[in-house]
C-alpha positions as CSV (number, residue, x, y, z in Angstrom):
1,M,0.1,0.0,0.0
2,A,2.7,2.4,0.9
3,D,4.5,1.6,-2.6
4,Q,1.1,2.3,-4.3
5,N,0.6,5.7,-2.5
6,Q,4.2,6.7,-3.4
7,Q,3.4,5.7,-7.1
8,N,0.3,7.9,-6.9
9,K,2.2,11.0,-5.6
10,N,4.9,10.5,-8.2
11,Q,2.2,10.2,-11.0
12,Q,0.4,13.4,-9.6
13,K,3.8,15.3,-9.5
14,N,4.8,14.4,-13.1
15,A,1.3,15.3,-14.3
16,Q,1.6,18.7,-12.4
17,Q,5.1,19.4,-14.1
18,D,3.5,18.6,-17.5
19,V,0.8,21.0,-16.8
20,N,3.5,23.7,-15.6
21,Q,5.3,23.3,-18.9
22,L,2.0,23.6,-20.9
23,M,1.2,26.7,-19.0
24,K,4.5,28.2,-19.8
25,V,4.2,27.6,-23.4
26,R,0.8,29.2,-23.7
27,R,2.0,32.4,-21.8
28,E,4.8,32.5,-24.3
29,K,2.3,32.5,-27.1
30,L,0.4,35.1,-25.4
31,A,3.4,37.3,-24.8
32,N,4.3,36.8,-28.6
33,L,0.8,38.0,-29.7
34,Q,0.8,41.0,-27.4
35,A,4.4,42.1,-28.8
36,E,2.9,42.0,-32.4
37,G,0.0,44.0,-31.2
38,K,-2.4,41.2,-31.3
39,D,-3.5,40.9,-27.7
40,P,-6.6,38.9,-27.6
41,F,-7.9,40.3,-24.3
42,V,-8.4,43.9,-25.8
43,V,-11.1,42.4,-28.0
44,T,-14.6,43.6,-26.3
45,T,-17.3,42.3,-28.7
46,Y,-17.9,39.8,-31.3
47,D,-20.9,39.7,-33.9
48,Q,-22.5,36.1,-33.1
49,T,-25.1,35.6,-35.5
50,H,-26.0,31.9,-34.8
51,H,-25.4,29.2,-32.1
52,T,-24.4,25.7,-33.1
53,A,-27.8,24.3,-32.4
54,Q,-29.5,26.8,-34.7
55,I,-27.1,25.6,-37.6
56,R,-27.9,22.1,-37.1
57,E,-31.5,22.5,-36.8
58,N,-31.8,24.8,-39.9
59,F,-29.2,23.4,-42.0
60,E,-31.3,23.0,-45.2
61,E,-32.2,26.9,-44.7
62,L,-28.5,27.8,-44.0
63,E,-26.6,25.7,-46.2
64,G,-24.1,27.9,-48.3
65,K,-24.9,31.0,-46.3
66,D,-22.6,33.0,-44.1
67,V,-22.9,32.6,-40.3
68,S,-20.8,34.0,-37.6
69,I,-20.3,31.7,-34.4
70,A,-18.2,32.0,-31.2
71,G,-17.0,29.5,-28.7
72,R,-14.3,27.4,-27.2
73,M,-12.1,25.3,-29.4
74,M,-12.3,21.7,-28.2
75,F,-10.4,19.8,-30.9
76,K,-8.0,20.6,-33.7
77,R,-6.4,18.4,-36.4
78,K,-3.8,19.9,-38.7
79,M,-3.5,18.4,-42.3
80,G,-1.0,20.6,-44.1
81,K,-3.0,23.2,-46.1
82,A,-6.2,22.4,-44.5
83,S,-7.3,21.7,-40.9
84,F,-10.3,20.6,-38.9
85,G,-11.3,21.9,-35.6
86,N,-14.5,21.7,-33.1
87,I,-16.0,24.7,-31.4
88,Q,-18.3,24.5,-28.5
89,D,-20.7,27.2,-27.5
90,R,-23.8,27.1,-25.1
91,D,-25.7,24.7,-27.3
92,G,-23.0,22.1,-28.2
93,A,-20.2,21.7,-30.8
94,I,-19.9,22.1,-34.4
95,Q,-17.0,21.2,-36.8
96,I,-15.1,24.2,-38.4
97,Y,-12.9,23.5,-41.6
98,A,-10.0,26.0,-42.2
99,T,-7.7,26.2,-45.1
100,R,-4.7,28.3,-46.0
101,D,-6.2,29.4,-49.5
102,D,-9.4,30.7,-47.7
103,L,-7.7,32.5,-44.7
104,G,-4.4,33.5,-46.1
105,E,-1.0,32.1,-45.0
106,E,-0.6,34.3,-42.1
107,S,-4.0,33.7,-40.7
108,Y,-3.9,30.1,-41.4
109,E,-0.4,29.9,-39.4
110,A,-2.1,31.7,-36.5
111,F,-4.9,29.3,-36.5
112,K,-2.4,26.3,-36.3
113,K,-0.8,27.9,-33.2
114,L,-4.0,28.1,-31.4
115,D,-4.5,25.9,-28.3
116,I,-7.5,23.7,-27.2
117,G,-9.4,25.9,-24.9
118,D,-8.8,29.0,-26.8
119,I,-12.0,31.1,-27.3
120,I,-12.4,31.9,-31.1
121,G,-14.8,33.6,-33.4
122,V,-15.4,32.0,-36.8
123,K,-17.0,33.7,-39.8
124,G,-17.7,31.4,-42.8
125,F,-20.4,29.4,-44.8
126,V,-22.4,26.4,-43.8
127,F,-21.9,23.2,-45.5
128,R,-21.9,19.3,-45.1
129,T,-18.5,17.5,-45.4
130,K,-18.2,14.2,-47.6
131,T,-18.8,12.2,-44.5
132,G,-22.0,14.0,-43.8
133,E,-21.1,16.2,-41.0
134,I,-22.6,19.7,-40.6
135,S,-19.7,22.2,-40.5
136,V,-18.6,25.7,-41.0
137,H,-16.2,26.6,-43.8
138,C,-14.0,29.3,-42.3
139,K,-13.3,32.5,-44.1
140,E,-12.2,34.5,-40.9
141,I,-11.0,33.3,-37.5
142,T,-10.6,35.7,-34.6
143,L,-8.8,34.8,-31.3
144,L,-11.2,36.3,-28.6
145,S,-9.5,35.0,-25.5
146,K,-6.5,32.9,-24.8
147,S,-6.7,30.0,-22.6
148,L,-3.7,29.8,-20.3
149,S,-4.4,26.6,-18.2
150,P,-5.0,23.5,-20.3
151,L,-8.2,21.6,-19.9
152,P,-8.5,18.1,-18.8
153,E,-7.5,15.3,-21.2
154,K,-10.4,14.9,-23.6
155,F,-11.4,11.4,-23.6
156,H,-11.3,11.1,-19.7
157,G,-12.7,14.5,-19.0
158,L,-13.2,15.8,-15.4
159,Q,-13.9,12.7,-13.7
160,D,-12.9,13.4,-10.1
161,T,-16.2,14.0,-8.6
162,D,-14.9,16.4,-5.8
163,M,-13.0,18.6,-8.5
164,R,-16.2,18.7,-10.8
165,Y,-18.0,20.4,-7.9
166,R,-15.0,22.8,-7.0
167,Q,-14.5,23.6,-10.7
168,R,-17.8,23.7,-11.9
169,Y,-16.6,26.0,-14.7
170,V,-14.5,23.2,-16.0
171,D,-17.2,20.6,-15.5
172,L,-19.6,22.7,-17.6
173,I,-16.9,22.7,-20.5
174,M,-16.2,19.1,-20.4
175,N,-19.3,17.4,-19.6
176,E,-22.3,17.9,-21.8
177,E,-24.7,16.1,-19.3
178,S,-23.9,18.6,-16.6
179,R,-24.6,21.6,-19.1
180,R,-27.9,19.9,-19.9
181,T,-28.8,19.6,-16.2
182,F,-28.4,23.3,-15.4
183,Y,-30.2,24.5,-18.6
184,K,-33.1,22.2,-17.6
185,R,-32.9,23.7,-14.1
186,S,-33.5,27.1,-15.4
187,Q,-36.3,25.7,-17.6
188,I,-38.1,24.2,-14.4
189,I,-37.9,27.6,-12.5
190,R,-39.1,29.3,-15.6
191,E,-42.0,27.0,-16.1
192,I,-43.0,27.2,-12.3
193,R,-43.2,30.9,-12.7
194,N,-45.5,30.3,-15.8
195,F,-47.6,27.9,-14.1
196,L,-48.1,30.3,-11.0
197,A,-48.6,33.3,-13.2
198,G,-51.5,31.4,-14.9
199,R,-53.1,31.2,-11.4
200,D,-52.8,34.9,-10.6
201,F,-49.9,34.5,-8.0
202,I,-47.5,37.5,-7.7
203,E,-43.7,37.0,-7.0
204,V,-42.3,38.9,-4.2
205,E,-38.9,39.1,-2.1
206,T,-38.4,39.1,1.5
207,P,-35.4,39.5,3.8
208,M,-32.6,37.1,4.2
209,L,-31.2,38.6,7.2
210,V,-33.6,38.5,10.1
211,A,-34.0,39.0,13.7
212,N,-35.8,35.8,14.3
213,A,-35.3,32.9,12.0
214,G,-38.7,31.2,12.1
215,G,-40.8,29.1,10.0
216,A,-39.1,25.7,10.1
217,A,-37.4,23.5,12.6
218,A,-33.8,24.1,11.7
219,R,-30.6,25.4,13.3
220,P,-30.0,29.0,11.6
221,F,-26.6,30.6,10.8
222,E,-25.9,33.7,12.9
223,T,-23.8,36.8,12.1
224,H,-23.5,40.4,13.3
225,F,-24.8,43.6,11.6
226,N,-22.3,46.2,12.4
227,A,-24.3,49.3,11.4
228,L,-27.0,48.5,13.7
229,D,-24.8,46.7,16.3
230,E,-27.3,43.8,16.3
231,D,-27.1,40.1,16.0
232,V,-29.0,38.8,13.2
233,K,-29.7,35.4,11.5
234,L,-29.9,34.1,7.9
235,R,-33.4,32.9,7.2
236,I,-34.1,29.3,7.4
237,S,-37.6,29.7,5.9
238,L,-39.8,32.2,4.0
239,E,-43.0,31.7,5.7
240,L,-43.5,34.4,8.2
241,Y,-42.9,37.3,5.9
242,L,-45.1,35.9,3.2
243,K,-47.9,35.4,5.7
244,R,-47.5,39.1,6.7
245,L,-48.3,39.7,2.9
246,I,-51.3,37.7,3.1
247,I,-52.5,39.5,6.1
248,G,-51.7,42.7,4.2
249,G,-54.3,41.6,1.4
250,M,-52.1,40.2,-1.4
251,E,-54.0,37.0,-1.4
252,R,-51.7,34.8,-3.7
253,V,-48.0,35.2,-3.1
254,Y,-44.7,33.2,-3.6
255,E,-41.2,33.5,-3.4
256,I,-38.3,31.4,-4.9
257,G,-35.1,32.0,-2.8
258,R,-32.1,30.9,-0.9
259,V,-32.5,29.9,2.6
260,F,-29.8,28.7,5.0
261,R,-29.8,25.9,7.6
262,N,-26.7,25.2,9.8
263,E,-27.0,21.2,9.1
264,G,-25.0,18.4,7.6
265,V,-24.3,17.8,4.0
266,D,-25.5,14.7,2.2
267,T,-26.8,13.6,-1.2
268,K,-30.1,15.3,-0.5
269,H,-29.0,18.3,1.8
270,N,-26.9,21.4,1.3
271,P,-26.9,24.1,4.0
272,E,-27.7,26.6,1.4
273,F,-30.5,25.7,-1.0
274,T,-33.4,27.1,-2.9
275,L,-36.7,27.0,-1.5
276,M,-40.0,28.0,-2.9
277,E,-43.0,28.9,-0.6
278,L,-46.4,30.1,-1.8
279,Y,-49.5,31.1,0.2
280,Q,-53.2,31.5,-1.2
281,A,-55.9,33.1,0.8
282,Y,-59.3,31.3,1.1
283,T,-58.2,27.9,0.5
284,D,-56.7,24.9,2.6
285,Y,-54.3,22.2,2.5
286,N,-56.9,20.4,0.0
287,G,-56.3,23.3,-2.3
288,M,-52.7,23.2,-1.8
289,M,-52.9,19.3,-2.9
290,E,-54.6,20.2,-6.0
291,L,-52.3,23.0,-6.9
292,T,-49.2,20.6,-6.2
293,E,-50.5,17.6,-8.2
294,S,-51.3,20.0,-11.1
295,M,-48.0,21.8,-11.0
296,F,-45.9,18.5,-10.8
297,R,-47.8,17.1,-13.7
298,Y,-47.4,20.5,-15.7
299,L,-43.7,20.4,-15.0
300,A,-43.2,16.8,-16.1
301,E,-45.0,17.5,-19.5
302,K,-43.1,20.7,-20.1
303,V,-39.5,19.7,-19.0
304,C,-39.6,16.1,-19.7
305,G,-42.2,15.8,-22.5
306,T,-44.1,13.1,-20.4
307,T,-45.6,12.6,-17.1
308,L,-44.1,9.0,-16.9
309,I,-40.4,9.9,-15.9
310,R,-37.4,7.7,-15.1
311,Y,-35.2,8.1,-12.0
312,A,-32.4,5.7,-11.8
313,D,-34.0,2.2,-12.2
314,K,-37.4,3.4,-11.3
315,E,-40.4,4.5,-13.3
316,L,-42.5,7.3,-11.7
317,D,-46.1,8.0,-13.0
318,L,-47.0,11.7,-12.4
319,G,-49.9,11.3,-14.9
320,K,-52.2,9.2,-12.5
321,P,-54.0,10.8,-9.3
322,F,-51.4,10.9,-6.4
323,R,-52.3,8.7,-3.5
324,K,-53.5,10.1,-0.5
325,L,-52.6,8.5,3.0
326,T,-52.6,9.8,6.6
327,M,-49.3,9.4,8.5
328,V,-51.0,7.1,10.9
329,D,-52.4,4.8,8.2
330,A,-48.9,4.8,6.4
331,I,-47.4,3.5,9.8
332,K,-50.2,0.9,10.2
333,E,-49.7,-0.1,6.7
334,N,-45.9,-0.8,7.1
335,T,-45.7,-1.8,10.6
336,G,-49.1,-3.1,11.7
337,I,-49.1,-0.5,14.7
338,D,-52.1,1.7,14.8
339,F,-51.1,5.0,16.8
340,D,-54.7,6.1,16.9
341,Q,-55.1,3.3,19.5
342,V,-52.0,4.4,21.5
343,A,-53.3,6.7,24.2
344,T,-50.3,8.1,25.8
345,T,-46.8,9.2,25.4
346,E,-45.6,6.5,27.7
347,E,-47.2,3.8,25.5
348,A,-45.6,5.2,22.3
349,K,-42.1,5.2,23.8
350,K,-42.6,1.8,24.8
351,L,-43.5,0.8,21.2
352,A,-40.5,2.7,20.1
353,D,-38.2,0.8,22.5
354,E,-39.6,-2.5,21.2
355,K,-38.7,-1.4,17.6
356,G,-35.5,0.1,18.4
357,I,-36.5,3.7,17.8
358,E,-34.3,6.2,19.4
359,Y,-36.0,9.2,21.0
360,E,-35.3,12.0,23.4
361,D,-36.9,12.5,26.9
362,R,-38.7,15.7,25.8
363,H,-40.4,13.8,22.9
364,E,-44.2,13.3,23.2
365,K,-46.5,10.9,21.4
366,G,-46.6,13.1,18.2
367,D,-42.9,13.1,17.9
368,I,-42.7,9.3,18.2
369,V,-45.2,9.0,15.5
370,N,-43.0,11.0,13.2
371,L,-40.0,8.9,14.1
372,F,-41.9,5.9,13.1
373,F,-42.6,7.2,9.7
374,D,-39.2,8.3,9.1
375,E,-37.9,4.9,10.0
376,F,-40.5,2.5,8.5
377,C,-42.5,4.5,5.8
378,E,-40.5,7.3,4.2
379,D,-38.5,5.3,1.7
380,K,-41.5,3.2,0.6
381,M,-43.2,6.1,-0.8
382,I,-41.9,5.5,-4.3
383,Q,-45.0,6.6,-6.4
384,P,-46.4,10.2,-5.9
385,T,-48.2,10.1,-2.3
386,F,-49.6,12.7,-0.1
387,I,-48.9,11.9,3.5
388,M,-51.5,13.7,5.6
389,D,-52.6,14.7,9.0
390,H,-49.4,15.1,11.0
391,P,-49.1,15.2,14.8
392,I,-49.7,18.7,16.3
393,E,-46.4,18.4,18.2
394,I,-44.5,18.7,15.0
395,S,-46.6,21.2,13.3
396,P,-46.7,24.5,15.3
397,L,-47.8,26.7,12.5
398,T,-50.7,24.5,11.3
399,K,-54.6,24.4,12.0
400,K,-55.8,21.5,14.0
401,K,-58.1,19.1,12.4
402,P,-61.7,20.2,13.8
403,D,-62.5,16.4,14.4
404,D,-59.2,15.4,15.9
405,P,-57.3,18.3,17.7
406,S,-54.1,15.9,18.2
407,K,-53.6,16.1,14.4
408,V,-53.2,19.1,12.0
409,E,-54.3,19.8,8.4
410,R,-50.9,19.2,7.0
411,F,-49.4,17.2,4.1
412,E,-46.1,16.1,2.6
413,L,-45.6,14.9,-0.8
414,Y,-43.3,12.0,-1.3
415,I,-41.9,10.7,-4.6
416,N,-39.2,8.3,-5.0
417,G,-38.9,8.1,-1.1
418,W,-38.1,11.9,-0.9
419,E,-40.2,14.6,0.9
420,M,-40.9,16.9,-2.1
421,C,-42.9,19.6,-0.3
422,N,-44.6,20.5,3.0
423,A,-48.1,22.2,3.1
424,Y,-50.6,23.4,5.8
425,S,-53.8,24.8,6.3
426,E,-52.3,27.7,7.9
427,L,-52.9,28.6,11.6
428,N,-54.5,32.0,11.6
429,D,-55.6,32.0,15.3
430,P,-53.3,34.6,16.9
431,I,-54.2,33.1,20.4
432,D,-53.4,29.5,19.6
433,Q,-50.4,30.8,17.7
434,R,-48.9,32.5,20.8
435,A,-49.4,29.2,22.9
436,R,-47.5,27.3,20.3
437,F,-44.7,29.8,20.1
438,A,-44.6,29.4,23.9
439,A,-44.3,25.4,23.6
440,Q,-41.4,26.1,21.1
441,D,-39.7,28.6,23.5
442,A,-39.8,25.7,26.2
443,L,-38.2,23.3,23.8
444,S,-35.7,25.8,23.0
445,A,-34.9,26.4,26.8
446,A,-34.7,22.6,27.1
447,G,-31.8,22.5,24.6
448,D,-33.6,22.0,21.2
449,E,-31.4,24.1,18.9
450,E,-34.0,23.7,16.0
451,A,-36.9,24.9,17.9
452,Q,-38.7,28.2,16.9
453,H,-39.0,31.3,18.9
454,T,-41.9,33.7,19.6
455,D,-42.2,36.5,17.0
456,E,-44.1,39.3,18.3
457,D,-44.3,41.3,15.2
458,F,-45.7,38.3,13.4
459,L,-48.2,37.8,16.3
460,H,-49.2,41.3,16.0
461,A,-49.8,40.9,12.2
462,M,-51.9,37.8,13.0
463,E,-54.0,39.9,15.6
464,I,-54.7,42.3,12.7
465,G,-56.5,39.4,11.2
466,M,-55.2,36.6,8.6
467,P,-57.8,35.1,6.2
468,P,-58.1,31.3,5.9
469,T,-54.9,30.4,4.0
470,G,-53.2,27.3,2.4
471,G,-49.4,27.3,2.3
472,I,-46.7,25.1,0.9
473,G,-43.0,25.0,0.6
474,Y,-41.0,23.0,-2.1
475,G,-37.4,22.2,-2.2
476,I,-36.5,23.2,-5.7
477,D,-33.2,21.5,-5.7
478,R,-34.8,18.2,-4.9
479,L,-37.3,18.7,-7.7
480,V,-34.6,19.5,-10.1
481,M,-32.8,16.2,-9.1
482,L,-36.1,14.3,-9.8
483,L,-36.7,15.8,-13.2
484,T,-33.0,15.6,-14.3
485,D,-32.4,12.1,-13.0
486,S,-29.5,13.4,-10.9
487,A,-28.1,11.3,-8.0
488,A,-27.0,14.0,-5.7
489,I,-28.0,17.5,-4.8
490,R,-24.5,18.7,-5.6
491,D,-25.4,17.7,-9.0
492,V,-28.0,20.3,-9.5
493,L,-26.3,23.1,-7.5
494,L,-23.8,25.2,-9.7
495,F,-21.6,25.7,-6.7
496,P,-22.4,23.5,-3.8
497,T,-21.0,24.0,-0.2
498,M,-17.5,22.4,0.0
499,K,-14.9,22.3,2.8
500,S,-12.2,24.6,2.0
501,I,-8.9,23.1,0.7
502,K,-6.0,24.1,3.1
503,E,-2.9,25.1,1.1
């Protein structure tokens, strides 16, 4: 093993020496260009008439016509008086064909000195080669930016997963799949906005720096605001400010924004992530179910072209009506235990002991119910399933069920074993809300770092009067994972949180 480690270190050292030599050569080329008055970095604009996809898709119309394209050179093959190259822009790559006769001897020699990774502009006409490849026959080539650091070796690409996340800019150049994922992410968010605009929602923005980070059970990041000499927190949720807007009469509002939770990192969690929350006056969690099912179906059709989508080895049907199941019934289905027949917290904890479920002394029956669901049910929810009617102990901002005050009007949507969203019939009774905040304060005092705290301004807003309201929060990153068949949240975050590399 020691010999293997030393061999790996030697290989890395030799590879770095090769890279250093290549960088030296490229800098010398740049210095020569600058000495000749041809500094590529003084170029400010380039007239780009087409992208590669437009040329491929409209070849019959463009054949023989002049185009002007720009992008990164990813391949070059010199063949005496004629050479081939490959230029990559935002849409993909296209072949270019350069000859000494068309460019002139000086320009052709300059082209042959270009490096893989250089950014160039090409003017020429569209044609198809004898082998049938759509190409651009160059009349003029302009160096727009010099690449001073070599790209990873073409056929192996950027395979080191950690480095792909740290150097996303290289990943986007080398991996077409990665580029497609992030273009699709943009499309998903655009279609969400289109869907909600069709339902008369308005998009708003609320503060990220807050005195009281409420609306979710999470530990916040804390910082200090020097100008006001006050400690503040980064928001963990969008909820309490959006509800203030409902109280203000805006009726249908949503926000797509970053939230921050001081928690661990895994395949489905990043401490900085994108959340969408929306609130609609004069409806309840049933209205939120209808909206959610309709929106997910709409997104699948728009983004994937079908409501029958694949994730890894699973086929997920978003076209059928989503299943509805209470949390208690889900546990009963998977364990045989009916928590509606469990009267006390002591009985619930005894069942947890029998099943090997770990809990804390402060936990009550509702907390135990939630732990059972997490352990025995969550990963079984593969096809779209609404899990409804959560215990009141884990839902401090939700209306009680009129026929069972131990539960609340809440649901979570599960697909592929993942929680995709969380929705409530929002609590609008300020007296009840104050009591629940007090209970959260007590949990915080007992050591629960994720408990919420009383927010007096929010309570004052509720005392002004909040209409019956349905609200919901969606994890956008997890939704993108689902619709792009991505294995980890880092694959759908352009710049995921990474531990710093110590020099």
